All heavy atoms as TSV, in Angstrom:
chain	resi	resn	atom	element	x	y	z
A	1	MET	N	N	-13.240	-12.126	-24.922
A	1	MET	CA	C	-14.352	-11.295	-25.302
A	1	MET	C	C	-15.532	-11.616	-24.407
A	1	MET	O	O	-15.835	-12.766	-24.165
A	1	MET	CB	C	-14.690	-11.562	-26.750
A	1	MET	CG	C	-13.563	-11.158	-27.661
A	1	MET	SD	S	-14.108	-10.360	-29.084
A	1	MET	CE	C	-14.377	-11.517	-30.267
A	2	LEU	N	N	-16.199	-10.567	-23.995
A	2	LEU	CA	C	-17.303	-10.747	-23.059
A	2	LEU	C	C	-18.633	-11.001	-23.749
A	2	LEU	O	O	-19.531	-11.552	-23.157
A	2	LEU	CB	C	-17.403	-9.531	-22.146
A	2	LEU	CG	C	-16.181	-9.313	-21.246
A	2	LEU	CD1	C	-16.329	-8.008	-20.489
A	2	LEU	CD2	C	-16.000	-10.470	-20.295
A	3	GLY	N	N	-18.791	-10.609	-24.977
A	3	GLY	CA	C	-20.013	-10.905	-25.708
A	3	GLY	C	C	-21.079	-9.857	-25.552
A	3	GLY	O	O	-20.919	-8.860	-24.857
A	4	PRO	N	N	-22.250	-10.107	-26.165
A	4	PRO	CA	C	-23.319	-9.104	-26.180
A	4	PRO	C	C	-24.019	-8.935	-24.833
A	4	PRO	O	O	-24.644	-7.915	-24.591
A	4	PRO	CB	C	-24.280	-9.631	-27.237
A	4	PRO	CG	C	-24.038	-11.094	-27.279
A	4	PRO	CD	C	-22.582	-11.276	-26.960
A	5	GLY	N	N	-23.946	-9.882	-23.944
A	5	GLY	CA	C	-24.656	-9.789	-22.662
A	5	GLY	C	C	-23.858	-9.092	-21.577
A	5	GLY	O	O	-24.178	-9.218	-20.409
A	6	VAL	N	N	-22.811	-8.367	-21.948
A	6	VAL	CA	C	-21.961	-7.740	-20.940
A	6	VAL	C	C	-22.701	-6.686	-20.129
A	6	VAL	O	O	-22.381	-6.453	-18.974
A	6	VAL	CB	C	-20.684	-7.159	-21.593
A	6	VAL	CG1	C	-20.985	-5.891	-22.356
A	6	VAL	CG2	C	-19.622	-6.907	-20.556
A	7	GLY	N	N	-23.713	-6.055	-20.678
A	7	GLY	CA	C	-24.477	-5.049	-19.943
A	7	GLY	C	C	-25.261	-5.636	-18.786
A	7	GLY	O	O	-25.568	-4.952	-17.826
A	8	SER	N	N	-25.604	-6.914	-18.852
A	8	SER	CA	C	-26.390	-7.533	-17.790
A	8	SER	C	C	-25.539	-7.941	-16.594
A	8	SER	O	O	-26.067	-8.142	-15.514
A	8	SER	CB	C	-27.124	-8.754	-18.335
A	8	SER	OG	O	-26.183	-9.727	-18.757
A	9	ALA	N	N	-24.233	-8.083	-16.783
A	9	ALA	CA	C	-23.356	-8.485	-15.678
A	9	ALA	C	C	-22.050	-7.692	-15.753
A	9	ALA	O	O	-21.017	-8.237	-16.101
A	9	ALA	CB	C	-23.087	-9.984	-15.736
A	10	PRO	N	N	-22.087	-6.397	-15.438
A	10	PRO	CA	C	-20.863	-5.607	-15.504
A	10	PRO	C	C	-19.850	-6.054	-14.451
A	10	PRO	O	O	-20.228	-6.516	-13.376
A	10	PRO	CB	C	-21.337	-4.183	-15.261
A	10	PRO	CG	C	-22.600	-4.326	-14.509
A	10	PRO	CD	C	-23.223	-5.620	-14.991
A	11	LEU	N	N	-18.572	-5.915	-14.774
A	11	LEU	CA	C	-17.525	-6.343	-13.849
A	11	LEU	C	C	-17.436	-5.428	-12.631
A	11	LEU	O	O	-17.335	-5.884	-11.504
A	11	LEU	CB	C	-16.182	-6.382	-14.576
A	11	LEU	CG	C	-16.078	-7.399	-15.704
A	11	LEU	CD1	C	-14.721	-7.267	-16.388
A	11	LEU	CD2	C	-16.254	-8.801	-15.177
A	12	PHE	N	N	-17.473	-4.104	-12.854
A	12	PHE	CA	C	-17.378	-3.155	-11.753
A	12	PHE	C	C	-18.537	-2.177	-11.856
A	12	PHE	O	O	-18.599	-1.375	-12.774
A	12	PHE	CB	C	-16.063	-2.373	-11.815
A	12	PHE	CG	C	-14.848	-3.224	-11.626
A	12	PHE	CD1	C	-14.060	-3.575	-12.708
A	12	PHE	CD2	C	-14.497	-3.678	-10.372
A	12	PHE	CE1	C	-12.945	-4.363	-12.543
A	12	PHE	CE2	C	-13.378	-4.469	-10.197
A	12	PHE	CZ	C	-12.607	-4.814	-11.280
A	13	THR	N	N	-19.455	-2.246	-10.902
A	13	THR	CA	C	-20.568	-1.314	-10.891
A	13	THR	C	C	-20.232	-0.075	-10.063
A	13	THR	O	O	-20.823	0.971	-10.253
A	13	THR	CB	C	-21.822	-1.966	-10.307
A	13	THR	OG1	O	-21.521	-2.427	-8.986
A	13	THR	CG2	C	-22.265	-3.138	-11.170
A	14	TYR	N	N	-19.294	-0.206	-9.148
A	14	TYR	CA	C	-18.942	0.890	-8.257
A	14	TYR	C	C	-17.508	0.691	-7.801
A	14	TYR	O	O	-17.126	-0.414	-7.419
A	14	TYR	CB	C	-19.898	0.897	-7.061
A	14	TYR	CG	C	-19.534	1.874	-5.985
A	14	TYR	CD1	C	-19.657	3.247	-6.184
A	14	TYR	CD2	C	-19.061	1.430	-4.765
A	14	TYR	CE1	C	-19.320	4.140	-5.198
A	14	TYR	CE2	C	-18.723	2.323	-3.765
A	14	TYR	CZ	C	-18.857	3.676	-3.996
A	14	TYR	OH	O	-18.527	4.562	-3.022
A	15	ILE	N	N	-16.713	1.733	-7.854
A	15	ILE	CA	C	-15.331	1.671	-7.385
A	15	ILE	C	C	-15.216	2.621	-6.203
A	15	ILE	O	O	-15.183	3.844	-6.372
A	15	ILE	CB	C	-14.342	2.062	-8.495
A	15	ILE	CG1	C	-14.500	1.133	-9.685
A	15	ILE	CG2	C	-12.918	2.014	-7.967
A	15	ILE	CD1	C	-13.730	1.581	-10.903
A	16	PRO	N	N	-15.146	2.090	-4.972
A	16	PRO	CA	C	-15.086	2.965	-3.803
A	16	PRO	C	C	-13.711	3.626	-3.677
A	16	PRO	O	O	-12.690	3.054	-4.029
A	16	PRO	CB	C	-15.342	2.016	-2.633
A	16	PRO	CG	C	-14.887	0.689	-3.131
A	16	PRO	CD	C	-15.158	0.685	-4.608
A	17	GLY	N	N	-13.706	4.824	-3.157
A	17	GLY	CA	C	-12.448	5.509	-2.896
A	17	GLY	C	C	-11.877	5.057	-1.560
A	17	GLY	O	O	-12.572	4.489	-0.719
A	18	PHE	N	N	-10.601	5.304	-1.359
A	18	PHE	CA	C	-9.983	4.972	-0.085
A	18	PHE	C	C	-8.855	5.948	0.196
A	18	PHE	O	O	-8.310	6.579	-0.698
A	18	PHE	CB	C	-9.474	3.525	-0.057
A	18	PHE	CG	C	-8.445	3.211	-1.114
A	18	PHE	CD1	C	-7.106	3.425	-0.876
A	18	PHE	CD2	C	-8.817	2.708	-2.342
A	18	PHE	CE1	C	-6.160	3.136	-1.845
A	18	PHE	CE2	C	-7.892	2.415	-3.312
A	18	PHE	CZ	C	-6.544	2.635	-3.061
A	19	LEU	N	N	-8.520	6.080	1.451
A	19	LEU	CA	C	-7.440	6.944	1.876
A	19	LEU	C	C	-6.694	6.229	2.993
A	19	LEU	O	O	-7.308	5.743	3.944
A	19	LEU	CB	C	-7.991	8.275	2.386
A	19	LEU	CG	C	-6.975	9.260	2.940
A	19	LEU	CD1	C	-6.095	9.784	1.805
A	19	LEU	CD2	C	-7.688	10.404	3.620
A	20	THR	N	N	-5.404	6.117	2.856
A	20	THR	CA	C	-4.588	5.515	3.904
A	20	THR	C	C	-3.549	6.537	4.350
A	20	THR	O	O	-3.240	7.481	3.643
A	20	THR	CB	C	-3.871	4.246	3.413
A	20	THR	OG1	O	-2.975	4.597	2.367
A	20	THR	CG2	C	-4.853	3.216	2.934
A	21	GLY	N	N	-3.020	6.331	5.528
A	21	GLY	CA	C	-2.014	7.238	6.062
A	21	GLY	C	C	-0.780	6.477	6.496
A	21	GLY	O	O	-0.857	5.322	6.923
A	22	GLY	N	N	0.340	7.119	6.376
A	22	GLY	CA	C	1.588	6.504	6.792
A	22	GLY	C	C	2.606	7.565	7.170
A	22	GLY	O	O	2.412	8.756	6.922
A	23	ILE	N	N	3.683	7.109	7.761
A	23	ILE	CA	C	4.744	8.019	8.171
A	23	ILE	C	C	6.083	7.296	8.018
A	23	ILE	O	O	6.170	6.091	8.237
A	23	ILE	CB	C	4.521	8.515	9.615
A	23	ILE	CG1	C	5.509	9.606	9.970
A	23	ILE	CG2	C	4.578	7.380	10.606
A	23	ILE	CD1	C	5.156	10.344	11.233
A	24	ARG	N	N	7.081	8.045	7.602
A	24	ARG	CA	C	8.425	7.489	7.433
A	24	ARG	C	C	9.422	8.485	8.007
A	24	ARG	O	O	9.314	9.681	7.797
A	24	ARG	CB	C	8.727	7.263	5.962
A	24	ARG	CG	C	10.122	6.721	5.706
A	24	ARG	CD	C	10.395	6.559	4.236
A	24	ARG	NE	N	9.515	5.529	3.721
A	24	ARG	CZ	C	9.312	5.298	2.432
A	24	ARG	NH1	N	9.911	6.029	1.522
A	24	ARG	NH2	N	8.505	4.338	2.047
A	25	GLY	N	N	10.372	7.975	8.747
A	25	GLY	CA	C	11.404	8.832	9.330
A	25	GLY	C	C	12.698	8.069	9.472
A	25	GLY	O	O	12.723	6.838	9.459
A	26	GLY	N	N	13.761	8.813	9.604
A	26	GLY	CA	C	15.054	8.172	9.748
A	26	GLY	C	C	16.045	9.071	10.441
A	26	GLY	O	O	15.791	10.251	10.662
A	27	PHE	N	N	17.174	8.491	10.794
A	27	PHE	CA	C	18.237	9.256	11.436
A	27	PHE	C	C	19.581	8.604	11.147
A	27	PHE	O	O	19.658	7.422	10.850
A	27	PHE	CB	C	17.994	9.388	12.946
A	27	PHE	CG	C	17.814	8.089	13.664
A	27	PHE	CD1	C	18.887	7.420	14.220
A	27	PHE	CD2	C	16.555	7.529	13.787
A	27	PHE	CE1	C	18.712	6.222	14.889
A	27	PHE	CE2	C	16.369	6.335	14.448
A	27	PHE	CZ	C	17.455	5.677	15.000
A	28	ARG	N	N	20.607	9.404	11.242
A	28	ARG	CA	C	21.980	8.923	11.035
A	28	ARG	C	C	22.572	8.469	12.347
A	28	ARG	O	O	22.447	9.151	13.362
A	28	ARG	CB	C	22.836	10.041	10.471
A	28	ARG	CG	C	22.629	10.145	9.030
A	28	ARG	CD	C	23.880	10.413	8.304
A	28	ARG	NE	N	23.473	10.190	6.911
A	28	ARG	CZ	C	23.860	10.880	5.905
A	28	ARG	NH1	N	24.738	11.812	6.080
A	28	ARG	NH2	N	23.423	10.625	4.722
A	29	ILE	N	N	23.251	7.342	12.304
A	29	ILE	CA	C	23.935	6.829	13.484
A	29	ILE	C	C	25.386	7.299	13.476
A	29	ILE	O	O	25.933	7.671	14.486
A	29	ILE	CB	C	23.865	5.294	13.532
A	29	ILE	CG1	C	22.424	4.852	13.664
A	29	ILE	CG2	C	24.695	4.750	14.673
A	29	ILE	CD1	C	22.218	3.375	13.579
A	30	GLY	N	N	25.968	7.277	12.341
A	30	GLY	CA	C	27.355	7.709	12.188
A	30	GLY	C	C	27.536	8.293	10.801
A	30	GLY	O	O	26.571	8.583	10.096
A	31	GLU	N	N	28.779	8.452	10.396
A	31	GLU	CA	C	29.046	9.028	9.087
A	31	GLU	C	C	28.556	8.138	7.951
A	31	GLU	O	O	28.101	8.635	6.927
A	31	GLU	CB	C	30.552	9.252	8.942
A	31	GLU	CG	C	30.927	10.003	7.702
A	31	GLU	CD	C	32.406	10.313	7.660
A	31	GLU	OE1	O	32.980	10.664	8.703
A	31	GLU	OE2	O	32.973	10.181	6.577
A	32	ASN	N	N	28.575	6.821	8.123
A	32	ASN	CA	C	28.216	5.875	7.061
A	32	ASN	C	C	26.998	5.020	7.376
A	32	ASN	O	O	26.722	4.062	6.667
A	32	ASN	CB	C	29.396	4.948	6.760
A	32	ASN	CG	C	30.605	5.705	6.267
A	32	ASN	OD1	O	30.470	6.726	5.620
A	32	ASN	ND2	N	31.775	5.213	6.605
A	33	GLN	N	N	26.277	5.297	8.443
A	33	GLN	CA	C	25.173	4.427	8.859
A	33	GLN	C	C	23.914	5.252	9.083
A	33	GLN	O	O	23.972	6.341	9.640
A	33	GLN	CB	C	25.524	3.714	10.164
A	33	GLN	CG	C	26.797	2.913	10.111
A	33	GLN	CD	C	27.179	2.427	11.481
A	33	GLN	OE1	O	26.313	2.147	12.297
A	33	GLN	NE2	N	28.463	2.320	11.743
A	34	ASP	N	N	22.789	4.717	8.672
A	34	ASP	CA	C	21.516	5.351	8.971
A	34	ASP	C	C	20.419	4.299	9.120
A	34	ASP	O	O	20.534	3.185	8.654
A	34	ASP	CB	C	21.128	6.422	7.949
A	34	ASP	CG	C	21.137	5.940	6.527
A	34	ASP	OD1	O	22.159	5.412	6.100
A	34	ASP	OD2	O	20.116	6.082	5.847
A	35	VAL	N	N	19.365	4.700	9.813
A	35	VAL	CA	C	18.220	3.841	10.106
A	35	VAL	C	C	16.962	4.536	9.597
A	35	VAL	O	O	16.795	5.734	9.782
A	35	VAL	CB	C	18.114	3.583	11.630
A	35	VAL	CG1	C	16.833	2.867	11.984
A	35	VAL	CG2	C	19.311	2.810	12.125
A	36	VAL	N	N	16.071	3.779	8.946
A	36	VAL	CA	C	14.796	4.308	8.449
A	36	VAL	C	C	13.673	3.443	9.009
A	36	VAL	O	O	13.742	2.213	8.959
A	36	VAL	CB	C	14.754	4.306	6.908
A	36	VAL	CG1	C	13.402	4.779	6.420
A	36	VAL	CG2	C	15.870	5.160	6.342
A	37	ILE	N	N	12.641	4.079	9.550
A	37	ILE	CA	C	11.468	3.384	10.080
A	37	ILE	C	C	10.257	3.845	9.283
A	37	ILE	O	O	10.065	5.037	9.066
A	37	ILE	CB	C	11.284	3.681	11.583
A	37	ILE	CG1	C	12.507	3.178	12.357
A	37	ILE	CG2	C	10.012	3.046	12.103
A	37	ILE	CD1	C	12.525	3.608	13.792
A	38	ASP	N	N	9.430	2.881	8.842
A	38	ASP	CA	C	8.295	3.165	7.971
A	38	ASP	C	C	7.043	2.519	8.550
A	38	ASP	O	O	7.018	1.302	8.786
A	38	ASP	CB	C	8.598	2.608	6.579
A	38	ASP	CG	C	7.588	3.011	5.542
A	38	ASP	OD1	O	6.804	3.933	5.802
A	38	ASP	OD2	O	7.595	2.392	4.467
A	39	LEU	N	N	6.007	3.316	8.793
A	39	LEU	CA	C	4.712	2.821	9.265
A	39	LEU	C	C	3.699	3.068	8.166
A	39	LEU	O	O	3.528	4.198	7.715
A	39	LEU	CB	C	4.296	3.535	10.544
A	39	LEU	CG	C	5.278	3.437	11.705
A	39	LEU	CD1	C	4.868	4.381	12.814
A	39	LEU	CD2	C	5.364	2.021	12.208
A	40	GLU	N	N	2.995	2.015	7.727
A	40	GLU	CA	C	2.059	2.108	6.608
A	40	GLU	C	C	0.646	1.763	7.043
A	40	GLU	O	O	0.452	0.927	7.917
A	40	GLU	CB	C	2.468	1.137	5.504
A	40	GLU	CG	C	3.844	1.384	4.948
A	40	GLU	CD	C	4.278	0.303	3.984
A	40	GLU	OE1	O	3.745	-0.824	4.073
A	40	GLU	OE2	O	5.142	0.590	3.159
A	41	ASN	N	N	-0.323	2.374	6.390
A	41	ASN	CA	C	-1.751	2.113	6.609
A	41	ASN	C	C	-2.088	2.179	8.101
A	41	ASN	O	O	-2.641	1.243	8.677
A	41	ASN	CB	C	-2.142	0.758	6.001
A	41	ASN	CG	C	-3.636	0.611	5.833
A	41	ASN	OD1	O	-4.399	1.521	6.081
A	41	ASN	ND2	N	-4.053	-0.570	5.420
A	42	LEU	N	N	-1.777	3.301	8.717
A	42	LEU	CA	C	-1.969	3.453	10.162
A	42	LEU	C	C	-3.420	3.293	10.593
A	42	LEU	O	O	-3.691	2.838	11.702
A	42	LEU	CB	C	-1.442	4.814	10.614
A	42	LEU	CG	C	0.068	4.984	10.484
A	42	LEU	CD1	C	0.460	6.406	10.843
A	42	LEU	CD2	C	0.802	3.989	11.351
A	43	ASN	N	N	-4.368	3.670	9.757
A	43	ASN	CA	C	-5.778	3.530	10.114
A	43	ASN	C	C	-6.316	2.127	9.836
A	43	ASN	O	O	-7.473	1.850	10.084
A	43	ASN	CB	C	-6.628	4.585	9.398
A	43	ASN	CG	C	-6.358	4.639	7.910
A	43	ASN	OD1	O	-5.459	3.986	7.393
A	43	ASN	ND2	N	-7.133	5.433	7.203
A	44	ASP	N	N	-5.473	1.221	9.341
A	44	ASP	CA	C	-5.804	-0.193	9.116
A	44	ASP	C	C	-7.064	-0.376	8.275
A	44	ASP	O	O	-7.914	-1.196	8.562
A	44	ASP	CB	C	-5.931	-0.918	10.451
A	44	ASP	CG	C	-5.759	-2.425	10.298
A	44	ASP	OD1	O	-5.150	-2.861	9.302
A	44	ASP	OD2	O	-6.230	-3.171	11.169
A	45	LYS	N	N	-7.180	0.419	7.201
A	45	LYS	CA	C	-8.328	0.316	6.309
A	45	LYS	C	C	-8.132	-0.801	5.294
A	45	LYS	O	O	-7.041	-1.043	4.823
A	45	LYS	CB	C	-8.530	1.632	5.553
A	45	LYS	CG	C	-8.965	2.771	6.437
A	45	LYS	CD	C	-10.281	2.490	7.074
A	45	LYS	CE	C	-11.362	3.294	6.447
A	45	LYS	NZ	N	-12.647	3.091	7.035
A	46	ASN	N	N	-9.220	-1.450	4.946
A	46	ASN	CA	C	-9.220	-2.495	3.934
A	46	ASN	C	C	-9.513	-1.833	2.590
A	46	ASN	O	O	-10.502	-1.119	2.456
A	46	ASN	CB	C	-10.286	-3.537	4.275
A	46	ASN	CG	C	-10.211	-4.746	3.382
A	46	ASN	OD1	O	-9.198	-4.979	2.730
A	46	ASN	ND2	N	-11.272	-5.518	3.356
A	47	TYR	N	N	-8.655	-2.038	1.599
A	47	TYR	CA	C	-8.869	-1.433	0.288
A	47	TYR	C	C	-8.344	-2.348	-0.800
A	47	TYR	O	O	-7.565	-3.257	-0.544
A	47	TYR	CB	C	-8.222	-0.051	0.212
A	47	TYR	CG	C	-6.730	-0.042	0.395
A	47	TYR	CD1	C	-5.882	-0.050	-0.704
A	47	TYR	CD2	C	-6.156	-0.002	1.657
A	47	TYR	CE1	C	-4.512	-0.031	-0.556
A	47	TYR	CE2	C	-4.788	0.012	1.818
A	47	TYR	CZ	C	-3.971	0.007	0.718
A	47	TYR	OH	O	-2.620	0.022	0.875
A	48	ARG	N	N	-8.801	-2.092	-2.030
A	48	ARG	CA	C	-8.423	-2.913	-3.174
A	48	ARG	C	C	-8.364	-2.038	-4.419
A	48	ARG	O	O	-9.265	-1.272	-4.690
A	48	ARG	CB	C	-9.451	-4.015	-3.383
A	48	ARG	CG	C	-9.147	-4.893	-4.584
A	48	ARG	CD	C	-10.243	-5.888	-4.826
A	48	ARG	NE	N	-10.307	-6.824	-3.720
A	48	ARG	CZ	C	-10.919	-7.992	-3.794
A	48	ARG	NH1	N	-11.537	-8.350	-4.887
A	48	ARG	NH2	N	-10.943	-8.786	-2.762
A	49	GLY	N	N	-7.282	-2.169	-5.169
A	49	GLY	CA	C	-7.160	-1.469	-6.438
A	49	GLY	C	C	-7.969	-2.174	-7.507
A	49	GLY	O	O	-8.376	-3.333	-7.349
A	50	ILE	N	N	-8.230	-1.508	-8.603
A	50	ILE	CA	C	-9.089	-2.051	-9.651
A	50	ILE	C	C	-8.552	-3.364	-10.210
A	50	ILE	O	O	-9.276	-4.326	-10.375
A	50	ILE	CB	C	-9.262	-1.022	-10.783
A	50	ILE	CG1	C	-9.982	0.203	-10.249
A	50	ILE	CG2	C	-10.011	-1.612	-11.955
A	50	ILE	CD1	C	-10.025	1.339	-11.225
A	51	SER	N	N	-7.283	-3.441	-10.500
A	51	SER	CA	C	-6.735	-4.636	-11.163
A	51	SER	C	C	-5.946	-5.545	-10.236
A	51	SER	O	O	-5.266	-6.452	-10.704
A	51	SER	CB	C	-5.832	-4.189	-12.323
A	51	SER	OG	O	-4.729	-3.464	-11.812
A	52	TRP	N	N	-6.004	-5.347	-8.935
A	52	TRP	CA	C	-5.181	-6.144	-8.024
A	52	TRP	C	C	-5.685	-7.568	-7.863
A	52	TRP	O	O	-4.905	-8.491	-7.744
A	52	TRP	CB	C	-5.095	-5.493	-6.665
A	52	TRP	CG	C	-4.387	-4.176	-6.663
A	52	TRP	CD1	C	-3.754	-3.585	-7.710
A	52	TRP	CD2	C	-4.259	-3.287	-5.576
A	52	TRP	NE1	N	-3.237	-2.382	-7.336
A	52	TRP	CE2	C	-3.528	-2.168	-6.019
A	52	TRP	CE3	C	-4.680	-3.314	-4.266
A	52	TRP	CZ2	C	-3.215	-1.107	-5.199
A	52	TRP	CZ3	C	-4.371	-2.243	-3.452
A	52	TRP	CH2	C	-3.644	-1.161	-3.923
A	53	GLY	N	N	-6.982	-7.770	-7.745
A	53	GLY	CA	C	-7.536	-9.105	-7.557
A	53	GLY	C	C	-7.526	-9.581	-6.121
A	53	GLY	O	O	-8.023	-10.642	-5.803
A	54	MET	N	N	-6.940	-8.819	-5.211
A	54	MET	CA	C	-6.934	-9.168	-3.789
A	54	MET	C	C	-6.846	-7.883	-2.971
A	54	MET	O	O	-6.450	-6.840	-3.479
A	54	MET	CB	C	-5.788	-10.099	-3.453
A	54	MET	CG	C	-4.424	-9.470	-3.558
A	54	MET	SD	S	-3.132	-10.563	-3.031
A	54	MET	CE	C	-2.392	-10.912	-4.599
A	55	ASP	N	N	-7.203	-7.978	-1.709
A	55	ASP	CA	C	-7.137	-6.814	-0.830
A	55	ASP	C	C	-5.690	-6.483	-0.489
A	55	ASP	O	O	-4.828	-7.360	-0.440
A	55	ASP	CB	C	-7.912	-7.075	0.460
A	55	ASP	CG	C	-9.405	-7.136	0.231
A	55	ASP	OD1	O	-9.845	-6.672	-0.831
A	55	ASP	OD2	O	-10.116	-7.644	1.107
A	56	ALA	N	N	-5.440	-5.218	-0.216
A	56	ALA	CA	C	-4.110	-4.777	0.209
A	56	ALA	C	C	-3.879	-5.218	1.655
A	56	ALA	O	O	-4.834	-5.449	2.400
A	56	ALA	CB	C	-4.015	-3.264	0.094
A	57	PRO	N	N	-2.625	-5.343	2.057
A	57	PRO	CA	C	-2.354	-5.739	3.436
A	57	PRO	C	C	-2.794	-4.665	4.422
A	57	PRO	O	O	-2.946	-3.489	4.054
A	57	PRO	CB	C	-0.837	-5.923	3.473
A	57	PRO	CG	C	-0.321	-5.142	2.335
A	57	PRO	CD	C	-1.400	-5.137	1.296
A	58	GLY	N	N	-2.983	-5.057	5.648
A	58	GLY	CA	C	-3.382	-4.119	6.695
A	58	GLY	C	C	-2.210	-3.280	7.153
A	58	GLY	O	O	-1.289	-2.981	6.400
A	59	ARG	N	N	-2.204	-2.939	8.398
A	59	ARG	CA	C	-1.176	-2.109	8.993
A	59	ARG	C	C	0.195	-2.760	8.798
A	59	ARG	O	O	0.332	-3.972	8.896
A	59	ARG	CB	C	-1.478	-1.963	10.479
A	59	ARG	CG	C	-0.766	-0.872	11.172
A	59	ARG	CD	C	-1.260	-0.709	12.613
A	59	ARG	NE	N	-2.601	-0.154	12.613
A	59	ARG	CZ	C	-3.593	-0.630	13.356
A	59	ARG	NH1	N	-3.420	-1.659	14.138
A	59	ARG	NH2	N	-4.776	-0.079	13.303
A	60	GLY	N	N	1.203	-1.944	8.519
A	60	GLY	CA	C	2.531	-2.488	8.271
A	60	GLY	C	C	3.629	-1.669	8.925
A	60	GLY	O	O	3.469	-0.483	9.216
A	61	PHE	N	N	4.760	-2.319	9.157
A	61	PHE	CA	C	5.913	-1.707	9.791
A	61	PHE	C	C	7.159	-2.130	9.033
A	61	PHE	O	O	7.305	-3.301	8.678
A	61	PHE	CB	C	5.998	-2.168	11.257
A	61	PHE	CG	C	7.268	-1.768	11.948
A	61	PHE	CD1	C	7.438	-0.477	12.400
A	61	PHE	CD2	C	8.281	-2.680	12.138
A	61	PHE	CE1	C	8.601	-0.104	13.036
A	61	PHE	CE2	C	9.453	-2.320	12.772
A	61	PHE	CZ	C	9.611	-1.029	13.227
A	62	GLY	N	N	8.033	-1.198	8.760
A	62	GLY	CA	C	9.279	-1.515	8.087
A	62	GLY	C	C	10.463	-0.890	8.813
A	62	GLY	O	O	10.363	0.205	9.378
A	63	PHE	N	N	11.566	-1.590	8.797
A	63	PHE	CA	C	12.788	-1.120	9.433
A	63	PHE	C	C	13.933	-1.372	8.467
A	63	PHE	O	O	14.055	-2.458	7.915
A	63	PHE	CB	C	13.024	-1.896	10.742
A	63	PHE	CG	C	14.307	-1.538	11.432
A	63	PHE	CD1	C	14.378	-0.429	12.246
A	63	PHE	CD2	C	15.441	-2.316	11.261
A	63	PHE	CE1	C	15.561	-0.102	12.880
A	63	PHE	CE2	C	16.622	-1.999	11.888
A	63	PHE	CZ	C	16.688	-0.884	12.702
A	64	ARG	N	N	14.752	-0.360	8.235
A	64	ARG	CA	C	15.864	-0.522	7.312
A	64	ARG	C	C	17.125	0.069	7.929
A	64	ARG	O	O	17.118	1.184	8.464
A	64	ARG	CB	C	15.553	0.184	6.003
A	64	ARG	CG	C	16.615	-0.007	4.954
A	64	ARG	CD	C	16.210	0.582	3.636
A	64	ARG	NE	N	16.105	2.022	3.740
A	64	ARG	CZ	C	15.314	2.765	2.977
A	64	ARG	NH1	N	14.539	2.216	2.081
A	64	ARG	NH2	N	15.289	4.068	3.130
A	65	TYR	N	N	18.218	-0.679	7.840
A	65	TYR	CA	C	19.526	-0.241	8.315
A	65	TYR	C	C	20.449	-0.186	7.098
A	65	TYR	O	O	20.566	-1.149	6.364
A	65	TYR	CB	C	20.074	-1.222	9.356
A	65	TYR	CG	C	21.501	-0.972	9.743
A	65	TYR	CD1	C	21.829	0.059	10.610
A	65	TYR	CD2	C	22.518	-1.763	9.223
A	65	TYR	CE1	C	23.135	0.296	10.954
A	65	TYR	CE2	C	23.837	-1.533	9.562
A	65	TYR	CZ	C	24.140	-0.501	10.427
A	65	TYR	OH	O	25.444	-0.280	10.765
A	66	ASN	N	N	21.061	0.961	6.875
A	66	ASN	CA	C	21.973	1.140	5.742
A	66	ASN	C	C	23.385	1.403	6.252
A	66	ASN	O	O	23.581	2.211	7.186
A	66	ASN	CB	C	21.561	2.326	4.884
A	66	ASN	CG	C	20.264	2.108	4.191
A	66	ASN	OD1	O	19.953	1.000	3.757
A	66	ASN	ND2	N	19.475	3.156	4.071
A	67	TYR	N	N	24.337	0.741	5.617
A	67	TYR	CA	C	25.738	1.007	5.897
A	67	TYR	C	C	26.433	1.233	4.558
A	67	TYR	O	O	26.392	0.387	3.687
A	67	TYR	CB	C	26.391	-0.180	6.639
A	67	TYR	CG	C	27.840	0.060	6.952
A	67	TYR	CD1	C	28.188	0.815	8.067
A	67	TYR	CD2	C	28.836	-0.444	6.155
A	67	TYR	CE1	C	29.517	1.048	8.361
A	67	TYR	CE2	C	30.172	-0.209	6.433
A	67	TYR	CZ	C	30.499	0.545	7.535
A	67	TYR	OH	O	31.816	0.783	7.819
A	68	ARG	N	N	27.038	2.388	4.418
A	68	ARG	CA	C	27.745	2.728	3.172
A	68	ARG	C	C	29.233	2.584	3.396
A	68	ARG	O	O	29.785	3.061	4.384
A	68	ARG	CB	C	27.404	4.161	2.764
A	68	ARG	CG	C	25.989	4.305	2.299
A	68	ARG	CD	C	25.682	5.729	1.864
A	68	ARG	NE	N	25.689	6.707	2.937
A	68	ARG	CZ	C	24.730	6.877	3.838
A	68	ARG	NH1	N	23.691	6.091	3.810
A	68	ARG	NH2	N	24.812	7.802	4.747
A	69	PHE	N	N	29.885	1.942	2.437
A	69	PHE	CA	C	31.348	1.794	2.512
A	69	PHE	C	C	31.990	2.134	1.197
A	69	PHE	O	O	31.384	2.290	0.191
A	69	PHE	CB	C	31.771	0.401	2.969
A	69	PHE	CG	C	31.181	-0.703	2.190
A	69	PHE	CD1	C	31.864	-1.263	1.116
A	69	PHE	CD2	C	29.923	-1.206	2.500
A	69	PHE	CE1	C	31.317	-2.306	0.407
A	69	PHE	CE2	C	29.378	-2.252	1.790
A	69	PHE	CZ	C	30.077	-2.800	0.739
């Protein structure tokens, strides 16, 4: 409980908006194999969600290889 003095020290006075961009694409290598490439936060913006407690990571890259049998 925060008590009666909560108005003097609010937790969030302003929540800024943010916009990030990313791209994901993939292709098939064979009948049972495919590759997916994922680029995240291309503009490398610093942002934080309300309940996260830490900043989100910067620019990111992902690579995935799938083989179905």
